N, C-alpha and C positions, 0 to 999 in steps of 0.2 A: 504493500500500500504506500510505503514511503517513496518507492521508485515511481509509482504512478503519479503521486502528488508532485514529485520533482519534475516529471515530464509535462504535467499539466501546467505548472508554473512557467516552464520554459516557453511553451507554446503561447500562453495567454499574455506573456509579458512583452511580446513583440508585435509589430504592426502588420507584418505580412499575412498572418492568418485572418485578420480582420478584413484586409483589402481583398484577399482571395475569396472570402465568404461573400463579400459584396458582389464580386464579379460572378461567382457561381449563381447567386440569386438572380442577378440581372440576366444572365444567359438563360437560366432555366425558365424563368417566367416570361422573359421577352420572346424567346422562341415559341413558347406555348401560345402567346398572342399571335405571332406570325403564322403558326400552323392553323389557327382559327381563320385568319384572313385568307390563307391559301385554300382552305377548305371551301370558303364562301366563293372564291373565284372559280374553283374546280366545278362547283355545282352550277354556277351561272354560265360558265364557258367550258364545258367538258372537252371540247376539241383543243383547248389550250391548257389542259391540265398538266401536260408534260410528264405523265407517269406518276403523278401524286397519288400515293396509296390510299388516301382517305384519312379522315380524322379519327384516330383511335387513341387509347391510352398510351400506346407505344409511340405514336407520332407526337402526341401532346408533350410527352416527357423526353423527346429526342434532344432538346437543348441541354438537358441534364446529363443524359447518358453520352451524348456526343461531344460536348464541350465542357460542361460543368465538371464532370468527373475527371476530365483531362487536367483542368486547373487544380482539382483536388489532388491528383497524382503529383503534379509539380510541387504543390505545398508539402506533400508527404516526403518527396525526395529531398526537398530543401531542409526539412526537419533533421535529416541525417547529414547531408553534405555540408550544410552551414556549420555544423558542429565540428566536422572534420577540418573545415577551412580555418576556423578560429581556435581550434585546439581544445574546445570545451568538452568534447566527447572523451578525451583522455582523462579528464577530471572525473567524469561520470564512471568510467571504468575503474578508476582508483577507489572511488567510494563504493562501487558495487562490483566486486571481482567477478561475479557471474555475469559475463557480458550478455549471455542469452536473455537474462532478465531485463536488461536495458532495452534490447531490440524488441522484445515482446511487449514491453510497456509502451514503447512508441507506437507499435501496431495497434494496441488496445485503445490508447487515447485518441490518436488521429482517426483510426477506423471507426470508433464509436461516434466521434464528432461527425464524420462524413456520413455515416448511416443515418443518424438523427436528422441532419440537415437535408439530405436527399429524400428522406421519407416525407418531410414536410413539403419540400418542393414538388415532389411527385403529385401529391394531392392538390397543391396549389396550381400546378400546371394543368391538371385535369379540370379544375374549376374555371381557371382563366380561359382556357381553350373553349370550354362550353359557353362561357359568357360572350366571347367574341364571335363564335360561329353561329349562324342562323339555325333554325329548327331543322331544315333539310340537311345542312352540312354536318350536323352533329348526331345524325342518326346512329352512326357506328360508334360514337363515343359513349359507351355504356360500361357498366361493371356487372354484366350478366353472365360472363363465362370465366373459366379459369385463365384463359389467355388474356382476357381483359384485366383481371386482377394481377396477373404476372407483370403487366406493364406498369403496375404501381409498386407492389412489394418486391419485384425483381430489381428495382433501381437501387435500394440501399444494400442489397446483397452484392450486387455488382460493384457498387462504390467501395464497400468494405474490402472486397477482394482486390480491387485496383489499388487501394491504399496500401494493402499488404505487399503487393507486387512492387509498388514504387519505393517503399522503404527498403525492401530487399535489394532492389537495383541500386539504391543509394548507398547501401552498405557495401555492395560488391564493387562499385565504381569509385565511390568516395569523392567524386568530382561533380559539381553542379551542372556544368555545361554538358558533360557526357551523359549523365543520368537523364536530364531533361530532354536532350536531343533524342535519346533512345525511346523514352516514354511517349514523345509526341509523334515521332516518325513511325514507330512500330504499328500502332493501330491505324494511323491515317494513310500511310504510304506503303510500308513494306509488305503487309499482308494483302493489300489491294493489288499490288503488282502481279501477284500470282494469277489473278484473273485474266491477265494478258496472254497467258500461255495456253489458252483453249481448254480442252477437256482435261488435260493433264494438270494444268494449274488449278482448275476447280476441284479436282480430286484431292489435291494437296491442301486446298483451303479448308476442306472438311476436318483437317487435323490441326489447324492453326488456332491458337488460344482465343484471340479476340473475335474471330469469326464464330467460334463456339459460344462465346458470351453473347454475341448478337443473336445467335439462334435461340438462346434462352430468353432473351428480352423481347425480340420482335419477329422471329420466324427465320426460315432458312435462306431467304433472299436468293433462291434459285440454286443453292448449293445442296448436293446430295449427301447429307450427313448420315452416318451409320447408326445414329441414336436420336432420340427425341430431345426436346428442350431440356429436360432434367438431366439427361445423360450429358448434354453439352455443358451444363452447369458443373456437374461433377468433374468433367474433363478439365474445364477451366480452373476449378478450385484445386485439383491435384497439381496442375501445372504451377499455379501460384505458390502452393506450399512446398513444392520441390525447389523452386527458386529461393523461397524463404529459408528452407533447410540448408541450401548451399551457402546462403549469406551468413547464417548462424555458424556454420562450420568454419567459414573463412575468417569471420571476425574473431573467433576464438583461437585461431592458429597464427594470425599475423600480428604485427605490432600495431598499436593504436595510432 
């Protein structure tokens, strides 16, 4: 509990978590309003919809899962890399010789914060999108099925796992620029590039971590997965905790 309290004080005593929170809220709720506007336009001009999938809980919360969680990952990585940069993590390891405890405490504090924040934003995005969209455009925006609810409760699960991955990457790389670059390019660019290689690339995409996370949140997007949404969640979670295990192993073996 003392380690958890120390990590909480570290995070709440700096301004970056506050600004990151403001950005996440703006992205999550702002994109929800935009999705409502796009849904209205798609209904009014279906020939100009441009492949808009319709307004659902998944599309309403896409600003959170697509960009808000990315900012959350950057924050989580900086929680570790900033301490490496200024040498404060060495002090933490001197006070708590069990380094695993320090890493797990960071995951617990930032992950819990991210899960609570994204849960509130998921419901907020659902409400705002419904308020902006007209009655015809919001017909699919319901909470009547398991898939609909997964677009709500899946968001904090995804956020917690992404925070865990970001902290693990931060521990492994120890450098802010490298960690942030990897965390941004990985889901946005690297995994998407496999789609350029035809059928072979799409078969590979079925085994990529963030593609599986997207399958859990919003569907397969044309990829032939070998398991359902919950299987994809398990796959992504196993991948994340393997990386975390590697980070814990490395941090206990090398110099602080």
